N, C-alpha and C positions, 0 to 999 in steps of 0.2 A: 584341542583338535582343530586343525585348519578347516575353514569353511569356504567353499567355492560355490558361488551362486551362478548357475547357468540356466536360468529360467526367465530371462528378460522378456520373452514374448508373452509371459503370463502377467507379470507386473514388474514395474521399475521403481527404484527408490526415488523419493522426492529430491530433486536437484536443490541444493542450498540456495541457489539464485532464485528459484521459483518460490521456495519457502519465504525468502526475504520479501519478494514482491507481494505475497499473500498476507504477510503478517499484520499490516494495519487494518485489514478488513475483518479480522476476527473479533476485536473488541473496541478498537478506537473508531474506525469508520464502519460502524455496524448497521447503518441505516438501511431502510427498505427503499430500493430504487424507485418505487411508486409513490413515495412520500414527497410532499412539496416543500418541506423545510430544508435548510442547508445540509443537514446530515444525509437526508434521502437524496438530494440533488447531487451531492458528491459521489454517493454510491452509484447513481445512474450514470454520472460522467465516467466512472471507472468501467462500467459495463460497456458503454458506447465506445470508449477509447479502445478497449480490448477488441470489440467487434471490428473497429476500423483497422487496427493493426493486424488482426488475423486475415481480414479481407485483402490487405496488401500482400501478405505471404501467398495467398491462394490466387492472386490475380483476379480478385472478385470485387463486387460492390459490398459495402457494409450491410445493406439491407438483404443481401443474399446469405447472411450467416445467422443461423438460429442456434442458440445455446440449449443443450440438453443435459440430462443427468447421466451421460455416459454414451459409449458407443452403441450399446444394445438399444437404448431409447432412440438414438438417431436413426438406426436401422428401422425400427418400428414406425417412426414418424414418416420416413420415406415410403415404406411399403404400404402401410395402412392408410396413409394420407392420399396416395394415388388410388388405392382401392375404393376409398369413400367417394371419390369422384367418378369412379367407374364400377358400378355394382356387379359387373361380370366382365370377363375378358380372358386374354391369354398372356401368360408370363413365360419368359425365357430365362433360364439360369444354368448353373453347372452343379454337378453332384458334390463338389468339394467346398461349397460355401460354408461359412461359419454357421453354427447352430442358430444364432440370432436371426439369420436370413432364412435358413431352411425351415425352422419351426414357424416363422411368420408366414412363409409361403404355404406350408401345410394347412395353416388356419384358413388362408384364402381358398385353398383347394376344397376345403370342407364347405365353403360358401358358394362353390360353383365355378370358381376360376379353373381354367385348364392350364397345365404345365408342360413345358418342354425342357428336359434336362439334356443339354448339349454335352456330350462326353468329352473327357480330356485324354491326352495321350499318357504314356507311361511316365512322363516327367511331370504330369499335372498341368500341362499347357492346353488351353482351349484354342480352337481355330476360329479366327475372326470371320472367315468365310462361312463356317458352319453356323455361327451366330446370325449372320446376315440372311442365310438361306432359311433360317427358322422363323423369320419375322412374317407375321400374317397381318391381314387387314385389322383383325381384332386384337392384336398384340398391344398391351398397355404398358408393360414394364419389362426391362431387361436388366438382370442383376448379375454382375460378375465382379468378384472381389479383386482388388488391386494386387495384393500379395497374400499368399496362403499362410495362415497362422500355424499350420502344422509342418509343412514341408518347405515353406519359404519360396515356392515358385511364384515368379512375377508374371502376371498376365498382360497381354497386349492391349491395355485399356485404351490408349490413344487410337489404335487401329480400329477397335470396336466402336469407339465414339464417332470416328470418321465414317464408318460403314452405316451406322444408324442415321447420321445426318444425311448421307447420300440417299438412303432409302426414303427418307421423308421428302427430299427434293424430288425424287423420281415419282413419288406417289401424291404429289401436290399437298403435302402436309406442311404446316407451319412449324417452326422450331418449338413453339409452345404446345403443339399437339402431340398426343402419344404416337408411337411408343416412347417412353422415357427411359433413360439409361442411368442406372444407379450403381455405384461402386463403393464397397466397404474398404476404406483406406486406413483402417485402424493400425494394421501392422506395417503399412508402408511409410507412415509418417516418421521422419527422422533418418530415413535411408533413401527415399525416392522423391522426385519432384512432386510438389503438391499443386502445381499450376492447373487450376480448374479449366481454364480456357484451352490449354494444350491437350489436356486429357479428354475433353469433349463430353464429360459426364454431366447429367442434369442434377444429380445428387451425389454428394460425397460425405461419408461419415467418418468422424475422427473421435479419438478417445485420449484423455489426459493420462490415463494409467499406463499407457504403452510408451510414453515419451518423457518420463521423469517428471510428470505433472501430477496433479491430485486425482485420486480415484473419485468416481461420482461426478465427473465433469467431462462433457463432450460437446460436439458441435455437428451440425448438418449444414452443408452448403446446398442451397436450393437456387438453381438458375432463375434469374429474374423472368417473370412471365409464366412460369410453370405453376398451374393451379394445384393447390394442395389443401387438404382438410386437416384440421388438428386432430390429435388422438387424446389430448388432455385438455379439458375445458375448465374455465374459471375466470380469472381476472383479465385475460386477454394479453398477457405479456408475450414477448418475443413475436411481434407482428401478428398476434392472435393465434399463433401456431403451437405455442407451448406455455400454457398458463401455469402460474405458480410463482411465488417470490423467487427472484433470481438468486442463485448461489454466487454471490459476489466474490468471495475468496476463490471459489472454484473457477469462475470465469477468468479472473485476473491470473490465476496460476496456469490455466490452460493456455492463455495467450502468451505468457512468458515462456512456457515450456515449448510451444510451437516456434517462437522466435529463436530460442537457443538451438532447437533441432534443425531449423532451417539454416541458421548461421554456420553450424558446425557439421552439416550433413556430409559434405564432400570429404572433409578431413576424417570424421569418425567412420564413414563408410570404408575408406581406404584402410584405416587401422583395423577395423573389424574383419575386413576381407583377408588381410594378411594373417590374422590370428585364426580365422576359420580355415583357411587353406592349410595352415600348419597343423591344425586339429585333424583335418581330413587325411593328410599324409600320415600322421601318427596312427589314425584309425586303420587305414589300408595296410600299414606295416604290421601293427600289433594284432589286428583283428581281421585277417583276410577273408574270413567267412561272413563278415558283416555286410549288410546291403545298405547302400546310401539311397535314401528316398528323395525323389524330386530331381529337378534339373540342376546341373552343376553351373551352367552358364547363366540362365535366367533365374537367379536365386538371390534372395536377400543376403547381404554380406555377413550377417550375424547368425544365420540359421544352419544347423546341422541336424538332420533327421536320419536316424539309422535304425535298422532292424537286425536283431541277432537271431541266428538260427536256433529254433526249438527252445527259446528262452521267453519267459513271461516278462513283458516290459514293466508291468506294475511291480513285480517282485524286484526287478533290477533297480527301479527308481527308489523303492523303499530301502533296499540294502545300501545303495549309494548315499541316501540321506543319512543313514546311520554312520557313514564314513565321512560325512561333511560335504558331499557333493550334491547339490540341489538341482535336479532336472525334472522332466515330466515325460509322460507318455504321448502327449499331444496337446490338444486344446485343454486349458485349465478348466474351461466351462463344462467339459464332459469327462473329466478325469475319474469321476466316481463310477462311471459306467464300465461294465465288464464286456460290453460289446466291442468288436474290433472297430478300429477307426474307419469312418465312412470315407475319409480321404484316401487311405491306403487301399481300401476296396475299389475305389474309383480308378486308381492308377494301376489296378490289377497286380497288386503286390502278391507274390506267391503265398499260399496258405501257411507254409512252414515258417514264414517270416511275419505273418500278419499280426500275431499277438506279441511279438518281440520288439516293438518299436519304442525308441527313446528319443526325445527331442532335447537337444542342447542348444540354447540360444545365448549368445554373448552380448555384453553390454559395455558401457563406459568404464566400469571398474574392472573388467576382465583383463588379466595380464598373462603373458606366456607361461609363467610359473603355475598359474591356475590350471592351464590346460595340461601341463605335465603331471600335476597332482591328480587331475581328473582321470587321465589315461591310466595312471598307476592304480587308482581305486576301481576303475572299470574292470581292469584285468583281474583284480582280487575278487570282485563280485561275480564275475563270469565263472571263475574257478569254483566258487561256492555253489552257484546255481547249477552248474553242470554235474556236480556230485549228488544233487538231490534227485 
């Protein structure tokens, strides 16, 4: 049976070029970067070289890059690192953030922080003016994701960054003073610019698993001068912000994956956009009753989120899997929940479509024939489900 993987937003296969870069650090160059002998020093050189190369991609300084155990840990370091310096305060966010952000903020709320959830429109777009109007004297953090992991909507991050900077200037705040601006860029990497300076964010989180790099490897950009407390204590690695022996193969792999993603971004984005648009045309033709979720224009080039009328998305995904088409109902981190997607609720998806969402995300291995096969199997599955 043919197998078509259309869940690249959940996980990507390891790029052979990334695997090759990582290979020496599993058994040959296995030293601890904190050791002073040659094996340890070479491991340290590999970590610092990766930090420097990633900083170049982000338009940042090497000391502004902290390696983490993945995107979720990077998110937690940014949010709780700020909170530790500010025992109370106000946070601004949106209702469509990843659960790593939302659950972290709920924990802060239990500690006494107040929250403002700025609504998004029916395409999932937040208004930068609304963000700016929500800033208070006691605001310590603003968190808006770069691109949504479920519906692919791209948020106006550079606009928000500029508005936060303007607010600080008008209120006599230094750039190193709160409020700080954080963006989860895990889904954006590989398709959108990662230039930290142009985006204007104080913190940006990245993950290797979304860019054909290793799982369990991530990074957090922390703008120089921004005070942050660690959330993991120990030997003081990563500028004292993330203790623990560095995952040298993971760091090297993350660096190589980011380099490849940056080098091939424009070409791969154009290719994915062509396939996505073909997929959308096929959807509208074959399934006119289906609803496309999210913005068409301000959308990741590889994302297609649809909802079928009076169909259970979970059942659709399981039947598709049996026919060799691998998709998801939304975020892989919450796919075991029977609750409707918080993202679809936030964009005011009609009730009759709310439980029928399926997310298809394309990747480097996706070809036109895969889409044709997927559309054929979707049609078969829908006929089965409508008879039930």
